[in-house]
All heavy atoms as a GROMACS GRO file, in nm:
protein
  589
    1MET      N    1  -0.248   3.973   1.487
    1MET     CA    2  -0.284   3.875   1.384
    1MET      C    3  -0.158   3.798   1.351
    1MET      O    4  -0.051   3.851   1.334
    1MET     CB    5  -0.329   3.954   1.268
    1MET     CG    6  -0.376   3.860   1.157
    1MET     SD    7  -0.508   3.931   1.063
    1MET     CE    8  -0.434   4.001   0.927
    2SER      N    9  -0.177   3.670   1.345
    2SER     CA   10  -0.063   3.579   1.320
    2SER      C   11  -0.056   3.552   1.173
    2SER      O   12  -0.150   3.545   1.103
    2SER     CB   13  -0.076   3.456   1.402
    2SER     OG   14  -0.090   3.343   1.331
    3ASN      N   15   0.070   3.527   1.130
    3ASN     CA   16   0.096   3.481   0.988
    3ASN      C   17   0.202   3.380   0.984
    3ASN      O   18   0.261   3.349   1.090
    3ASN     CB   19   0.122   3.602   0.907
    3ASN     CG   20   0.248   3.681   0.940
    3ASN    OD1   21   0.337   3.621   0.984
    3ASN    ND2   22   0.246   3.813   0.933
    4ILE      N   23   0.235   3.335   0.866
    4ILE     CA   24   0.332   3.219   0.854
    4ILE      C   25   0.476   3.264   0.913
    4ILE      O   26   0.542   3.179   0.977
    4ILE     CB   27   0.349   3.177   0.710
    4ILE    CG1   28   0.215   3.121   0.671
    4ILE    CG2   29   0.460   3.079   0.696
    4ILE    CD1   30   0.202   3.078   0.522
    5THR      N   31   0.510   3.386   0.896
    5THR     CA   32   0.647   3.424   0.941
    5THR      C   33   0.657   3.427   1.087
    5THR      O   34   0.771   3.426   1.140
    5THR     CB   35   0.682   3.568   0.884
    5THR    OG1   36   0.587   3.660   0.929
    5THR    CG2   37   0.692   3.562   0.738
    6ASP      N   38   0.547   3.425   1.162
    6ASP     CA   39   0.560   3.417   1.305
    6ASP      C   40   0.608   3.281   1.354
    6ASP      O   41   0.656   3.267   1.472
    6ASP     CB   42   0.419   3.432   1.373
    6ASP     CG   43   0.368   3.574   1.362
    6ASP    OD1   44   0.447   3.663   1.329
    6ASP    OD2   45   0.240   3.593   1.376
    7HIS      N   46   0.612   3.180   1.270
    7HIS     CA   47   0.658   3.049   1.307
    7HIS      C   48   0.790   3.008   1.243
    7HIS      O   49   0.817   2.893   1.231
    7HIS     CB   50   0.549   2.947   1.261
    7HIS     CG   51   0.413   2.975   1.325
    7HIS    ND1   52   0.393   2.960   1.463
    7HIS    CD2   53   0.303   3.021   1.273
    7HIS    CE1   54   0.268   3.002   1.492
    7HIS    NE2   55   0.210   3.034   1.371
    8ASP      N   56   0.875   3.107   1.214
    8ASP     CA   57   1.001   3.076   1.149
    8ASP      C   58   1.095   2.988   1.240
    8ASP      O   59   1.172   2.908   1.197
    8ASP     CB   60   1.072   3.200   1.120
    8ASP     CG   61   1.025   3.267   0.995
    8ASP    OD1   62   0.952   3.202   0.919
    8ASP    OD2   63   1.052   3.389   0.975
    9ASP      N   64   1.073   3.003   1.374
    9ASP     CA   65   1.154   2.915   1.469
    9ASP      C   66   1.116   2.771   1.460
    9ASP      O   67   1.195   2.692   1.503
    9ASP     CB   68   1.141   2.976   1.607
    9ASP     CG   69   0.993   2.967   1.662
    9ASP    OD1   70   0.902   2.969   1.581
    9ASP    OD2   71   0.976   2.965   1.786
   10ASP      N   72   1.003   2.737   1.397
   10ASP     CA   73   0.967   2.599   1.385
   10ASP      C   74   1.041   2.531   1.266
   10ASP      O   75   1.031   2.408   1.241
   10ASP     CB   76   0.814   2.585   1.361
   10ASP     CG   77   0.730   2.610   1.483
   10ASP    OD1   78   0.792   2.613   1.589
   10ASP    OD2   79   0.615   2.644   1.463
   11GLN      N   80   1.109   2.608   1.184
   11GLN     CA   81   1.175   2.554   1.066
   11GLN      C   82   1.326   2.528   1.094
   11GLN      O   83   1.409   2.542   1.004
   11GLN     CB   84   1.163   2.657   0.948
   11GLN     CG   85   1.020   2.687   0.910
   11GLN     CD   86   0.943   2.559   0.867
   11GLN    OE1   87   1.004   2.482   0.793
   11GLN    NE2   88   0.827   2.544   0.922
   12THR      N   89   1.350   2.457   1.201
   12THR     CA   90   1.484   2.418   1.233
   12THR      C   91   1.518   2.300   1.158
   12THR      O   92   1.426   2.218   1.124
   12THR     CB   93   1.505   2.395   1.384
   12THR    OG1   94   1.422   2.286   1.419
   12THR    CG2   95   1.466   2.523   1.467
   13PRO      N   96   1.646   2.268   1.135
   13PRO     CA   97   1.684   2.147   1.070
   13PRO      C   98   1.635   2.016   1.141
   13PRO      O   99   1.587   1.927   1.076
   13PRO     CB  100   1.834   2.142   1.072
   13PRO     CG  101   1.875   2.290   1.082
   13PRO     CD  102   1.767   2.350   1.167
   14GLU      N  103   1.626   2.022   1.279
   14GLU     CA  104   1.571   1.904   1.352
   14GLU      C  105   1.428   1.882   1.320
   14GLU      O  106   1.380   1.774   1.302
   14GLU     CB  107   1.599   1.921   1.501
   14GLU     CG  108   1.738   1.926   1.546
   14GLU     CD  109   1.809   2.062   1.522
   14GLU    OE1  110   1.730   2.172   1.515
   14GLU    OE2  111   1.932   2.076   1.518
   15THR      N  112   1.348   1.993   1.314
   15THR     CA  113   1.208   1.975   1.280
   15THR      C  114   1.186   1.930   1.148
   15THR      O  115   1.105   1.841   1.120
   15THR     CB  116   1.133   2.114   1.302
   15THR    OG1  117   1.156   2.155   1.439
   15THR    CG2  118   0.995   2.106   1.282
   16ASN      N  119   1.261   1.989   1.052
   16ASN     CA  120   1.248   1.939   0.905
   16ASN      C  121   1.289   1.796   0.898
   16ASN      O  122   1.214   1.722   0.823
   16ASN     CB  123   1.334   2.033   0.814
   16ASN     CG  124   1.274   2.162   0.805
   16ASN    OD1  125   1.155   2.192   0.821
   16ASN    ND2  126   1.363   2.261   0.768
   17ALA      N  127   1.396   1.752   0.963
   17ALA     CA  128   1.432   1.615   0.948
   17ALA      C  129   1.320   1.522   1.009
   17ALA      O  130   1.298   1.419   0.959
   17ALA     CB  131   1.565   1.591   1.026
   18GLY      N  132   1.269   1.570   1.128
   18GLY     CA  133   1.163   1.485   1.192
   18GLY      C  134   1.039   1.478   1.106
   18GLY      O  135   0.978   1.367   1.091
   19LEU      N  136   1.007   1.587   1.028
   19LEU     CA  137   0.896   1.585   0.936
   19LEU      C  138   0.920   1.489   0.823
   19LEU      O  139   0.833   1.421   0.770
   19LEU     CB  140   0.860   1.721   0.892
   19LEU     CG  141   0.799   1.816   0.997
   19LEU    CD1  142   0.792   1.961   0.944
   19LEU    CD2  143   0.665   1.766   1.044
   20ARG      N  144   1.043   1.496   0.770
   20ARG     CA  145   1.085   1.405   0.655
   20ARG      C  146   1.076   1.264   0.695
   20ARG      O  147   1.026   1.178   0.623
   20ARG     CB  148   1.216   1.446   0.604
   20ARG     CG  149   1.224   1.570   0.515
   20ARG     CD  150   1.351   1.583   0.446
   20ARG     NE  151   1.464   1.608   0.529
   20ARG     CZ  152   1.492   1.729   0.579
   20ARG    NH1  153   1.429   1.833   0.550
   20ARG    NH2  154   1.603   1.734   0.666
   21GLU      N  155   1.123   1.231   0.818
   21GLU     CA  156   1.119   1.095   0.874
   21GLU      C  157   0.976   1.054   0.889
   21GLU      O  158   0.942   0.939   0.853
   21GLU     CB  159   1.198   1.088   0.995
   21GLU     CG  160   1.197   0.950   1.064
   21GLU     CD  161   1.266   0.846   0.990
   21GLU    OE1  162   1.339   0.868   0.876
   21GLU    OE2  163   1.263   0.725   1.020
   22ALA      N  164   0.892   1.136   0.938
   22ALA     CA  165   0.752   1.102   0.965
   22ALA      C  166   0.682   1.082   0.829
   22ALA      O  167   0.601   0.986   0.816
   22ALA     CB  168   0.677   1.213   1.035
   23ALA      N  169   0.718   1.162   0.729
   23ALA     CA  170   0.656   1.136   0.595
   23ALA      C  171   0.702   1.006   0.540
   23ALA      O  172   0.625   0.931   0.474
   23ALA     CB  173   0.697   1.254   0.501
   24ARG      N  174   0.827   0.976   0.555
   24ARG     CA  175   0.883   0.852   0.501
   24ARG      C  176   0.822   0.727   0.567
   24ARG      O  177   0.772   0.632   0.494
   24ARG     CB  178   1.033   0.841   0.528
   24ARG     CG  179   1.101   0.715   0.468
   24ARG     CD  180   1.251   0.702   0.508
   24ARG     NE  181   1.264   0.682   0.644
   24ARG     CZ  182   1.241   0.564   0.708
   24ARG    NH1  183   1.212   0.459   0.636
   24ARG    NH2  184   1.269   0.552   0.838
   25LEU      N  185   0.800   0.731   0.698
   25LEU     CA  186   0.734   0.622   0.774
   25LEU      C  187   0.588   0.613   0.735
   25LEU      O  188   0.534   0.504   0.716
   25LEU     CB  189   0.746   0.645   0.920
   25LEU     CG  190   0.899   0.633   0.973
   25LEU    CD1  191   0.894   0.677   1.131
   25LEU    CD2  192   0.945   0.494   0.962
   26GLY      N  193   0.521   0.732   0.708
   26GLY     CA  194   0.388   0.728   0.668
   26GLY      C  195   0.370   0.657   0.529
   26GLY      O  196   0.281   0.587   0.506
   27LYS      N  197   0.458   0.696   0.435
   27LYS     CA  198   0.454   0.628   0.302
   27LYS      C  199   0.487   0.480   0.313
   27LYS      O  200   0.422   0.400   0.243
   27LYS     CB  201   0.562   0.689   0.215
   27LYS     CG  202   0.522   0.836   0.170
   27LYS     CD  203   0.632   0.900   0.082
   27LYS     CE  204   0.597   1.036   0.051
   27LYS     NZ  205   0.706   1.106  -0.030
   28GLU      N  206   0.578   0.437   0.399
   28GLU     CA  207   0.597   0.293   0.418
   28GLU      C  208   0.478   0.229   0.472
   28GLU      O  209   0.442   0.118   0.426
   28GLU     CB  210   0.724   0.276   0.505
   28GLU     CG  211   0.851   0.301   0.444
   28GLU     CD  212   0.973   0.282   0.538
   28GLU    OE1  213   0.950   0.230   0.654
   28GLU    OE2  214   1.082   0.321   0.506
   29ALA      N  215   0.411   0.287   0.571
   29ALA     CA  216   0.290   0.228   0.633
   29ALA      C  217   0.183   0.216   0.530
   29ALA      O  218   0.107   0.119   0.523
   29ALA     CB  219   0.251   0.310   0.752
   30GLN      N  220   0.168   0.323   0.449
   30GLN     CA  221   0.057   0.321   0.343
   30GLN      C  222   0.080   0.214   0.242
   30GLN      O  223  -0.006   0.139   0.206
   30GLN     CB  224   0.051   0.459   0.276
   30GLN     CG  225  -0.050   0.462   0.169
   30GLN     CD  226  -0.070   0.591   0.109
   30GLN    OE1  227   0.017   0.683   0.126
   30GLN    NE2  228  -0.166   0.611   0.022
   31ALA      N  229   0.214   0.194   0.201
   31ALA     CA  230   0.244   0.088   0.105
   31ALA      C  231   0.217  -0.044   0.168
   31ALA      O  232   0.168  -0.131   0.095
   31ALA     CB  233   0.391   0.102   0.065
   32ARG      N  234   0.261  -0.072   0.294
   32ARG     CA  235   0.230  -0.194   0.364
   32ARG      C  236   0.085  -0.225   0.375
   32ARG      O  237   0.038  -0.334   0.355
   32ARG     CB  238   0.299  -0.188   0.499
   32ARG     CG  239   0.283  -0.326   0.576
   32ARG     CD  240   0.360  -0.428   0.505
   32ARG     NE  241   0.346  -0.559   0.578
   32ARG     CZ  242   0.323  -0.679   0.530
   32ARG    NH1  243   0.324  -0.693   0.397
   32ARG    NH2  244   0.317  -0.785   0.605
   33ALA      N  245   0.004  -0.119   0.405
   33ALA     CA  246  -0.141  -0.138   0.419
   33ALA      C  247  -0.201  -0.184   0.283
   33ALA      O  248  -0.289  -0.269   0.277
   33ALA     CB  249  -0.209  -0.015   0.470
   34GLU      N  250  -0.154  -0.118   0.176
   34GLU     CA  251  -0.200  -0.152   0.044
   34GLU      C  252  -0.162  -0.296   0.005
   34GLU      O  253  -0.244  -0.369  -0.056
   34GLU     CB  254  -0.147  -0.052  -0.063
   34GLU     CG  255  -0.206   0.086  -0.050
   34GLU     CD  256  -0.136   0.188  -0.131
   34GLU    OE1  257  -0.040   0.154  -0.207
   34GLU    OE2  258  -0.182   0.303  -0.129
   35GLN      N  259  -0.042  -0.336   0.036
   35GLN     CA  260   0.006  -0.472   0.016
   35GLN      C  261  -0.086  -0.580   0.091
   35GLN      O  262  -0.127  -0.679   0.038
   35GLN     CB  263   0.156  -0.488   0.054
   35GLN     CG  264   0.206  -0.626   0.044
   35GLN     CD  265   0.241  -0.668  -0.097
   35GLN    OE1  266   0.229  -0.595  -0.191
   35GLN    NE2  267   0.271  -0.790  -0.116
   36LEU      N  268  -0.118  -0.547   0.219
   36LEU     CA  269  -0.196  -0.636   0.291
   36LEU      C  270  -0.339  -0.643   0.246
   36LEU      O  271  -0.402  -0.748   0.243
   36LEU     CB  272  -0.193  -0.595   0.444
   36LEU     CG  273  -0.054  -0.616   0.515
   36LEU    CD1  274  -0.060  -0.559   0.654
   36LEU    CD2  275  -0.024  -0.765   0.519
   37ALA      N  276  -0.391  -0.535   0.199
   37ALA     CA  277  -0.525  -0.529   0.148
   37ALA      C  278  -0.530  -0.611   0.013
   37ALA      O  279  -0.628  -0.689  -0.015
   37ALA     CB  280  -0.571  -0.384   0.114
   38ARG      N  281  -0.426  -0.602  -0.066
   38ARG     CA  282  -0.426  -0.687  -0.191
   38ARG      C  283  -0.413  -0.830  -0.150
   38ARG      O  284  -0.482  -0.909  -0.216
   38ARG     CB  285  -0.303  -0.633  -0.272
   38ARG     CG  286  -0.286  -0.695  -0.404
   38ARG     CD  287  -0.185  -0.621  -0.485
   38ARG     NE  288  -0.132  -0.701  -0.595
   38ARG     CZ  289  -0.201  -0.723  -0.708
   38ARG    NH1  290  -0.318  -0.663  -0.732
   38ARG    NH2  291  -0.154  -0.793  -0.807
   39GLU      N  292  -0.328  -0.867  -0.059
   39GLU     CA  293  -0.312  -1.010  -0.014
   39GLU      C  294  -0.446  -1.060   0.035
   39GLU      O  295  -0.487  -1.169   0.002
   39GLU     CB  296  -0.211  -1.018   0.092
   39GLU     CG  297  -0.065  -1.002   0.034
   39GLU     CD  298   0.044  -1.016   0.142
   39GLU    OE1  299   0.008  -1.055   0.259
   39GLU    OE2  300   0.159  -0.985   0.115
   40ASN      N  301  -0.519  -0.976   0.108
   40ASN     CA  302  -0.646  -1.011   0.160
   40ASN      C  303  -0.749  -1.040   0.057
   40ASN      O  304  -0.828  -1.139   0.057
   40ASN     CB  305  -0.700  -0.903   0.261
   40ASN     CG  306  -0.826  -0.940   0.326
   40ASN    OD1  307  -0.840  -1.057   0.372
   40ASN    ND2  308  -0.912  -0.845   0.338
   41LEU      N  309  -0.747  -0.958  -0.053
   41LEU     CA  310  -0.834  -0.969  -0.164
   41LEU      C  311  -0.811  -1.117  -0.222
   41LEU      O  312  -0.907  -1.187  -0.261
   41LEU     CB  313  -0.814  -0.866  -0.267
   41LEU     CG  314  -0.894  -0.883  -0.400
   41LEU    CD1  315  -1.037  -0.857  -0.380
   41LEU    CD2  316  -0.838  -0.783  -0.503
   42PHE      N  317  -0.686  -1.146  -0.246
   42PHE     CA  318  -0.652  -1.268  -0.315
   42PHE      C  319  -0.691  -1.396  -0.230
   42PHE      O  320  -0.740  -1.497  -0.273
   42PHE     CB  321  -0.501  -1.275  -0.342
   42PHE     CG  322  -0.474  -1.214  -0.472
   42PHE    CD1  323  -0.477  -1.070  -0.487
   42PHE    CD2  324  -0.445  -1.292  -0.588
   42PHE    CE1  325  -0.442  -1.015  -0.608
   42PHE    CE2  326  -0.416  -1.224  -0.712
   42PHE     CZ  327  -0.413  -1.088  -0.721
   43LEU      N  328  -0.669  -1.380  -0.089
   43LEU     CA  329  -0.708  -1.488  -0.002
   43LEU      C  330  -0.858  -1.502   0.007
   43LEU      O  331  -0.906  -1.618   0.003
   43LEU     CB  332  -0.645  -1.457   0.140
   43LEU     CG  333  -0.492  -1.467   0.150
   43LEU    CD1  334  -0.450  -1.422   0.291
   43LEU    CD2  335  -0.442  -1.602   0.113
   44ARG      N  336  -0.925  -1.390   0.000
   44ARG     CA  337  -1.078  -1.400  -0.001
   44ARG      C  338  -1.130  -1.467  -0.128
   44ARG      O  339  -1.229  -1.523  -0.131
   44ARG     CB  340  -1.137  -1.266   0.017
   44ARG     CG  341  -1.126  -1.207   0.153
   44ARG     CD  342  -1.194  -1.076   0.182
   44ARG     NE  343  -1.284  -1.025   0.080
   44ARG     CZ  344  -1.268  -0.908   0.030
   44ARG    NH1  345  -1.175  -0.822   0.061
   44ARG    NH2  346  -1.350  -0.865  -0.063
   45ALA      N  347  -1.058  -1.445  -0.238
   45ALA     CA  348  -1.094  -1.503  -0.370
   45ALA      C  349  -1.051  -1.644  -0.377
   45ALA      O  350  -1.083  -1.720  -0.466
   45ALA     CB  351  -1.027  -1.422  -0.479
   46GLY      N  352  -0.984  -1.702  -0.277
   46GLY     CA  353  -0.942  -1.838  -0.273
   46GLY      C  354  -0.814  -1.874  -0.356
   46GLY      O  355  -0.786  -1.982  -0.386
   47VAL      N  356  -0.731  -1.765  -0.384
   47VAL     CA  357  -0.608  -1.785  -0.455
   47VAL      C  358  -0.498  -1.820  -0.357
   47VAL      O  359  -0.472  -1.752  -0.260
   47VAL     CB  360  -0.569  -1.654  -0.526
   47VAL    CG1  361  -0.434  -1.666  -0.598
   47VAL    CG2  362  -0.679  -1.615  -0.627
   48ASP      N  363  -0.429  -1.935  -0.391
   48ASP     CA  364  -0.316  -1.979  -0.314
   48ASP      C  365  -0.188  -1.904  -0.346
   48ASP      O  366  -0.136  -1.921  -0.455
   48ASP     CB  367  -0.295  -2.135  -0.334
   48ASP     CG  368  -0.173  -2.184  -0.251
   48ASP    OD1  369  -0.117  -2.117  -0.169
   48ASP    OD2  370  -0.147  -2.302  -0.285
   49LEU      N  371  -0.153  -1.811  -0.267
   49LEU     CA  372  -0.041  -1.722  -0.292
   49LEU      C  373   0.094  -1.794  -0.284
   49LEU      O  374   0.196  -1.727  -0.312
   49LEU     CB  375  -0.040  -1.602  -0.206
   49LEU     CG  376  -0.159  -1.508  -0.220
   49LEU    CD1  377  -0.158  -1.396  -0.118
   49LEU    CD2  378  -0.160  -1.450  -0.358
   50ASP      N  379   0.094  -1.918  -0.242
   50ASP     CA  380   0.217  -1.990  -0.235
   50ASP      C  381   0.238  -2.074  -0.365
   50ASP      O  382   0.345  -2.127  -0.382
   50ASP     CB  383   0.225  -2.090  -0.109
   50ASP     CG  384   0.229  -2.008   0.021
   50ASP    OD1  385   0.290  -1.899   0.024
   50ASP    OD2  386   0.173  -2.058   0.118
   51SER      N  387   0.138  -2.087  -0.442
   51SER     CA  388   0.149  -2.160  -0.566
   51SER      C  389   0.213  -2.077  -0.674
   51SER      O  390   0.204  -1.948  -0.671
   51SER     CB  391   0.010  -2.220  -0.613
   51SER     OG  392  -0.063  -2.112  -0.660
   52LYS      N  393   0.271  -2.147  -0.778
   52LYS     CA  394   0.334  -2.072  -0.884
   52LYS      C  395   0.232  -1.986  -0.960
   52LYS      O  396   0.260  -1.876  -0.993
   52LYS     CB  397   0.406  -2.170  -0.979
   52LYS     CG  398   0.487  -2.108  -1.077
   52LYS     CD  399   0.570  -2.205  -1.158
   52LYS     CE  400   0.660  -2.143  -1.255
   52LYS     NZ  401   0.747  -2.239  -1.329
   53VAL      N  402   0.118  -2.047  -0.986
   53VAL     CA  403   0.015  -1.969  -1.065
   53VAL      C  404  -0.038  -1.854  -0.968
   53VAL      O  405  -0.059  -1.743  -1.025
   53VAL     CB  406  -0.099  -2.066  -1.104
   53VAL    CG1  407  -0.216  -1.981  -1.155
   53VAL    CG2  408  -0.047  -2.165  -1.199
   54GLY      N  409  -0.055  -1.876  -0.840
   54GLY     CA  410  -0.100  -1.778  -0.755
   54GLY      C  411  -0.007  -1.658  -0.751
   54GLY      O  412  -0.042  -1.540  -0.748
   55LYS      N  413   0.125  -1.694  -0.745
   55LYS     CA  414   0.220  -1.586  -0.738
   55LYS      C  415   0.230  -1.504  -0.867
   55LYS      O  416   0.236  -1.382  -0.870
   55LYS     CB  417   0.360  -1.646  -0.717
   55LYS     CG  418   0.382  -1.696  -0.580
   55LYS     CD  419   0.518  -1.760  -0.564
   55LYS     CE  420   0.536  -1.825  -0.428
   55LYS     NZ  421   0.666  -1.893  -0.410
   56MET      N  422   0.209  -1.575  -0.977
   56MET     CA  423   0.205  -1.505  -1.110
   56MET      C  424   0.082  -1.410  -1.126
   56MET      O  425   0.099  -1.303  -1.168
   56MET     CB  426   0.208  -1.605  -1.230
   56MET     CG  427   0.340  -1.668  -1.257
   56MET     SD  428   0.355  -1.775  -1.404
   56MET     CE  429   0.190  -1.796  -1.458
   57LEU      N  430  -0.030  -1.463  -1.083
   57LEU     CA  431  -0.150  -1.389  -1.080
   57LEU      C  432  -0.137  -1.266  -0.996
   57LEU      O  433  -0.181  -1.159  -1.026
   57LEU     CB  434  -0.270  -1.478  -1.039
   57LEU     CG  435  -0.407  -1.408  -1.057
   57LEU    CD1  436  -0.441  -1.364  -1.198
   57LEU    CD2  437  -0.516  -1.505  -1.011
   58PHE      N  438  -0.077  -1.281  -0.876
   58PHE     CA  439  -0.062  -1.178  -0.773
   58PHE      C  440   0.023  -1.060  -0.837
   58PHE      O  441  -0.007  -0.948  -0.824
   58PHE     CB  442   0.002  -1.226  -0.649
   58PHE     CG  443   0.004  -1.123  -0.545
   58PHE    CD1  444  -0.103  -1.090  -0.465
   58PHE    CD2  445   0.121  -1.050  -0.512
   58PHE    CE1  446  -0.108  -0.995  -0.361
   58PHE    CE2  447   0.126  -0.959  -0.412
   58PHE     CZ  448   0.012  -0.936  -0.337
   59LYS      N  449   0.123  -1.098  -0.912
   59LYS     CA  450   0.221  -1.002  -0.978
   59LYS      C  451   0.149  -0.926  -1.091
   59LYS      O  452   0.182  -0.812  -1.117
   59LYS     CB  453   0.345  -1.066  -1.023
   59LYS     CG  454   0.435  -1.105  -0.918
   59LYS     CD  455   0.562  -1.173  -0.974
   59LYS     CE  456   0.657  -1.219  -0.857
   59LYS     NZ  457   0.774  -1.285  -0.913
   60THR      N  458   0.060  -0.987  -1.158
   60THR     CA  459  -0.003  -0.926  -1.276
   60THR      C  460  -0.143  -0.874  -1.269
   60THR      O  461  -0.181  -0.790  -1.346
   60THR     CB  462  -0.007  -1.034  -1.398
   60THR    OG1  463  -0.086  -1.148  -1.358
   60THR    CG2  464   0.140  -1.076  -1.427
   61TRP      N  465  -0.213  -0.918  -1.163
   61TRP     CA  466  -0.358  -0.880  -1.153
   61TRP      C  467  -0.367  -0.729  -1.113
   61TRP      O  468  -0.296  -0.680  -1.025
   61TRP     CB  469  -0.427  -0.959  -1.046
   61TRP     CG  470  -0.570  -0.920  -1.035
   61TRP    CD1  471  -0.626  -0.844  -0.938
   61TRP    CD2  472  -0.679  -0.952  -1.117
   61TRP    NE1  473  -0.755  -0.827  -0.960
   61TRP    CE2  474  -0.798  -0.891  -1.065
   61TRP    CE3  475  -0.687  -1.025  -1.232
   61TRP    CZ2  476  -0.920  -0.909  -1.127
   61TRP    CZ3  477  -0.815  -1.052  -1.292
   61TRP    CH2  478  -0.924  -0.982  -1.241
   62GLU      N  479  -0.454  -0.659  -1.189
   62GLU     CA  480  -0.480  -0.519  -1.155
   62GLU      C  481  -0.627  -0.502  -1.130
   62GLU      O  482  -0.704  -0.552  -1.210
   62GLU     CB  483  -0.434  -0.424  -1.266
   62GLU     CG  484  -0.289  -0.420  -1.284
   62GLU     CD  485  -0.244  -0.328  -1.388
   62GLU    OE1  486  -0.323  -0.248  -1.444
   62GLU    OE2  487  -0.121  -0.326  -1.428
   63GLY      N  488  -0.663  -0.438  -1.022
   63GLY     CA  489  -0.807  -0.425  -1.000
   63GLY      C  490  -0.843  -0.480  -0.856
   63GLY      O  491  -0.766  -0.522  -0.780
   64ASP      N  492  -0.971  -0.448  -0.821
   64ASP     CA  493  -1.013  -0.489  -0.684
   64ASP      C  494  -1.149  -0.567  -0.686
   64ASP      O  495  -1.215  -0.574  -0.582
   64ASP     CB  496  -1.016  -0.371  -0.594
   64ASP     CG  497  -1.114  -0.260  -0.649
   64ASP    OD1  498  -1.166  -0.277  -0.750
   64ASP    OD2  499  -1.114  -0.149  -0.587
   65ASP      N  500  -1.188  -0.614  -0.808
   65ASP     CA  501  -1.316  -0.684  -0.815
   65ASP      C  502  -1.292  -0.833  -0.786
   65ASP      O  503  -1.226  -0.906  -0.865
   65ASP     CB  504  -1.363  -0.670  -0.969
   65ASP     CG  505  -1.497  -0.740  -0.994
   65ASP    OD1  506  -1.544  -0.814  -0.899
   65ASP    OD2  507  -1.552  -0.719  -1.096
   66ILE      N  508  -1.344  -0.874  -0.674
   66ILE     CA  509  -1.314  -1.012  -0.623
   66ILE      C  510  -1.381  -1.117  -0.719
   66ILE      O  511  -1.322  -1.219  -0.739
   66ILE     CB  512  -1.365  -1.025  -0.482
   66ILE    CG1  513  -1.311  -1.160  -0.421
   66ILE    CG2  514  -1.519  -1.023  -0.466
   66ILE    CD1  515  -1.320  -1.167  -0.274
   67ASP      N  516  -1.498  -1.083  -0.780
   67ASP     CA  517  -1.564  -1.186  -0.870
   67ASP      C  518  -1.481  -1.205  -0.995
   67ASP      O  519  -1.466  -1.309  -1.037
   67ASP     CB  520  -1.704  -1.139  -0.902
   67ASP     CG  521  -1.796  -1.143  -0.777
   67ASP    OD1  522  -1.777  -1.236  -0.696
   67ASP    OD2  523  -1.882  -1.056  -0.766
   68ALA      N  524  -1.429  -1.088  -1.047
   68ALA     CA  525  -1.340  -1.104  -1.164
   68ALA      C  526  -1.217  -1.177  -1.133
   68ALA      O  527  -1.160  -1.264  -1.217
   68ALA     CB  528  -1.307  -0.963  -1.224
   69LEU      N  529  -1.155  -1.157  -1.018
   69LEU     CA  530  -1.030  -1.226  -0.971
   69LEU      C  531  -1.064  -1.371  -0.955
   69LEU      O  532  -0.985  -1.456  -0.999
   69LEU     CB  533  -0.977  -1.169  -0.844
   69LEU     CG  534  -0.860  -1.233  -0.780
   69LEU    CD1  535  -0.752  -1.237  -0.877
   69LEU    CD2  536  -0.826  -1.155  -0.648
   70LYS      N  537  -1.180  -1.408  -0.893
   70LYS     CA  538  -1.216  -1.549  -0.882
   70LYS      C  539  -1.231  -1.623  -1.022
   70LYS      O  540  -1.182  -1.731  -1.041
   70LYS     CB  541  -1.348  -1.564  -0.810
   70LYS     CG  542  -1.341  -1.540  -0.661
   70LYS     CD  543  -1.475  -1.556  -0.588
   70LYS     CE  544  -1.469  -1.528  -0.446
   70LYS     NZ  545  -1.605  -1.541  -0.389
   71ALA      N  546  -1.286  -1.547  -1.113
   71ALA     CA  547  -1.309  -1.599  -1.247
   71ALA      C  548  -1.172  -1.623  -1.314
   71ALA      O  549  -1.149  -1.730  -1.375
   71ALA     CB  550  -1.396  -1.509  -1.328
   72GLU      N  551  -1.087  -1.529  -1.306
   72GLU     CA  552  -0.949  -1.536  -1.364
   72GLU      C  553  -0.876  -1.645  -1.304
   72GLU      O  554  -0.807  -1.730  -1.371
   72GLU     CB  555  -0.878  -1.407  -1.347
   72GLU     CG  556  -0.738  -1.399  -1.417
   72GLU     CD  557  -0.750  -1.396  -1.569
   72GLU    OE1  558  -0.859  -1.366  -1.624
   72GLU    OE2  559  -0.645  -1.433  -1.632
   73ALA      N  560  -0.883  -1.654  -1.168
   73ALA     CA  561  -0.813  -1.771  -1.101
   73ALA      C  562  -0.862  -1.904  -1.142
   73ALA      O  563  -0.788  -1.998  -1.157
   73ALA     CB  564  -0.822  -1.750  -0.948
   74GLY      N  565  -0.992  -1.919  -1.155
   74GLY     CA  566  -1.054  -2.038  -1.201
   74GLY      C  567  -1.010  -2.074  -1.335
   74GLY      O  568  -0.988  -2.198  -1.363
   75GLU      N  569  -1.001  -1.986  -1.425
   75GLU     CA  570  -0.949  -2.016  -1.568
   75GLU      C  571  -0.807  -2.066  -1.566
   75GLU      O  572  -0.769  -2.147  -1.644
   75GLU     CB  573  -0.966  -1.892  -1.650
   75GLU     CG  574  -1.108  -1.855  -1.692
   75GLU     CD  575  -1.113  -1.728  -1.785
   75GLU    OE1  576  -1.018  -1.698  -1.844
   75GLU    OE2  577  -1.220  -1.669  -1.775
   76LEU      N  578  -0.727  -2.004  -1.466
   76LEU     CA  579  -0.586  -2.045  -1.472
   76LEU      C  580  -0.567  -2.173  -1.395
   76LEU      O  581  -0.456  -2.237  -1.400
   76LEU     CB  582  -0.504  -1.932  -1.404
   76LEU     CG  583  -0.499  -1.801  -1.485
   76LEU    CD1  584  -0.426  -1.698  -1.399
   76LEU    CD2  585  -0.432  -1.828  -1.616
   77GLY      N  586  -0.668  -2.215  -1.316
   77GLY     CA  587  -0.657  -2.340  -1.240
   77GLY      C  588  -0.600  -2.314  -1.104
   77GLY      O  589  -0.537  -2.388  -1.039
   0.00000   0.00000   0.00000
C-alpha cells in the first residue's frame, strides 16, 4: 500500500522550484486571461478604451453585465 512518505524523493529543491515557477506562471496566465475578458466586455459594449472616459470607466467599473455597462457608458458619453 502506498502512502505520501513513499514519494519523499519527489520533494527535491529542483522539483519544488519547478512547482513554484509553474504556479507563478499559472497565476500570470490567469490574470492575463481575466484582463482580456474584461477588455472584451468593454469592446462588446462599444466602449472606446483609448478615450479618456473609456479609460476611466475601465478602471472603475465592477461587474460583468454588458447591458449595465452600455447604459453607464451612454450616460458618460
